[in-house]
C-alpha positions as CSV (number, residue, x, y, z in Angstrom):
1,M,0.0,0.0,0.0
2,F,1.1,3.6,-0.6
3,K,-0.1,7.1,0.0
4,L,1.1,10.3,-1.8
5,L,1.9,13.1,0.7
6,E,2.4,16.8,0.3
7,H,6.1,18.0,-0.1
8,P,7.3,21.5,-0.9
9,A,9.3,20.1,-3.9
10,D,9.2,16.7,-5.5
11,V,6.8,14.0,-4.5
12,R,6.8,12.3,-1.1
13,V,5.2,8.9,-0.8
14,K,4.6,6.7,2.3
15,V,5.0,3.1,1.5
16,T,4.1,0.1,3.7
17,G,4.1,-3.7,3.5
18,R,3.9,-6.8,5.6
19,S,7.2,-7.9,4.5
20,L,10.3,-6.2,2.8
21,E,9.2,-7.7,-0.5
22,E,5.7,-6.3,-0.2
23,L,7.3,-2.9,0.7
24,F,9.4,-2.9,-2.5
25,L,6.4,-3.8,-4.6
26,S,4.3,-1.1,-3.0
27,A,7.1,1.3,-3.8
28,S,7.0,0.2,-7.5
29,Q,3.3,0.6,-7.5
30,A,3.7,4.1,-6.2
31,L,6.3,4.8,-8.9
32,I,3.9,3.6,-11.6
33,S,1.1,5.6,-10.2
34,L,3.3,8.7,-10.5
35,L,4.3,8.0,-14.0
36,K,0.8,7.9,-15.2
37,P,1.6,5.6,-18.2
38,V,-0.3,5.9,-21.5
39,K,-0.5,3.7,-24.6
40,Q,0.5,0.3,-23.0
41,E,1.2,-2.8,-24.8
42,P,3.0,-6.1,-23.4
43,A,6.8,-5.9,-23.6
44,G,8.0,-9.1,-21.9
45,K,9.7,-9.3,-18.6
46,T,13.1,-8.7,-17.0
47,V,14.8,-10.0,-13.9
48,L,16.7,-7.6,-11.8
49,K,19.4,-8.9,-9.4
50,L,20.8,-6.2,-7.1
51,K,22.7,-6.1,-3.9
52,A,23.4,-3.4,-1.4
53,S,24.9,-2.8,2.1
54,S,21.5,-1.4,3.5
55,I,17.9,-2.1,2.8
56,E,17.5,1.7,2.0
57,E,20.3,1.6,-0.6
58,L,18.7,-1.6,-2.0
59,L,15.2,0.2,-2.4
60,V,16.8,3.3,-4.1
61,R,18.8,1.1,-6.4
62,F,15.6,-1.0,-7.3
63,L,13.6,2.1,-8.0
64,G,16.5,3.5,-10.0
65,E,16.5,0.5,-12.2
66,L,12.8,0.9,-12.9
67,I,13.2,4.5,-13.7
68,Y,16.0,3.6,-16.1
69,L,13.7,1.1,-17.8
70,V,11.1,3.8,-18.3
71,E,13.4,6.6,-19.4
72,V,15.8,4.7,-21.6
73,H,13.7,1.8,-23.1
74,Q,10.1,3.1,-22.7
75,K,9.3,0.0,-20.8
76,I,7.0,0.5,-17.8
77,P,6.8,-2.0,-14.9
78,A,3.4,-3.6,-14.6
79,E,3.6,-6.5,-12.3
80,A,6.4,-7.8,-10.2
81,T,7.5,-10.3,-7.7
82,A,10.6,-10.0,-5.4
83,K,12.7,-11.9,-3.0
84,I,15.0,-10.3,-0.6
85,K,17.6,-12.1,1.4
86,K,20.4,-11.0,3.7
87,K,23.7,-12.7,3.2
88,S,26.6,-11.7,5.4
89,A,26.6,-7.9,5.3
90,L,24.6,-7.5,2.0
91,Y,20.9,-7.5,1.2
92,H,20.2,-9.3,-2.1
93,L,17.1,-8.5,-4.3
94,E,15.9,-10.7,-7.2
95,A,12.9,-9.2,-8.9
96,T,10.9,-10.5,-11.9
97,I,9.1,-7.6,-13.6
98,E,6.4,-7.8,-16.3
99,L,6.8,-4.9,-18.6
100,V,4.6,-2.9,-21.0
101,R,5.8,-0.6,-23.7
102,G,4.5,2.9,-23.5
103,Q,5.0,6.5,-22.6
104,A,5.1,8.0,-19.2
105,S,3.0,11.2,-19.0
106,R,5.2,12.4,-16.1
107,E,9.0,12.3,-15.8
108,I,10.5,10.9,-12.6
109,K,14.1,11.6,-12.3
110,A,15.2,9.6,-9.3
111,A,14.2,8.1,-6.0
112,T,16.2,9.9,-3.3
113,Y,17.9,9.0,-0.1
114,H,16.6,12.1,1.6
115,G,14.9,11.2,4.9
116,L,14.7,7.6,3.8
117,K,14.6,5.0,6.7
118,V,12.9,1.7,6.5
119,V,11.3,0.9,9.8
120,Q,9.4,-2.1,11.2
121,E,6.6,-1.6,13.7
122,R,3.8,-3.8,14.7
123,G,4.7,-6.5,12.1
124,R,4.7,-4.0,9.1
125,Y,7.6,-2.2,7.3
126,S,7.2,1.4,6.2
127,C,9.2,4.2,4.8
128,F,8.8,7.6,3.2
129,I,10.3,8.0,-0.2
130,I,10.9,11.3,-2.1
131,F,11.0,11.2,-5.9
132,D,12.7,13.9,-7.8
133,V,10.4,15.0,-10.5
């Protein structure tokens, strides 16, 4: 689940999930919602394999890869599945993403680290993400 929040510049989103995987998928849904894609047609799927030293870094890298797919290849994420594991000091993400070819009606430049902190409370993960638009 995600909720768009007011922010003086850019777009701030609150993202929640019962697991880290659900949190990441909610973040991708928020991104898709912000892109407001038009003219969609199936474009296959891709698998992303990423690793990072923190869950916040992994989330920003994941969203950055999705933004790259949109900006460079005009492929918009539609549905996704994700697995996150921690091995030694690194978090590993493997995500399978169904893509559609289309145009975004809004440009998202990046997901930022500003104020980003993933927290777990009462069995749910949450964070605030600021997208540079």
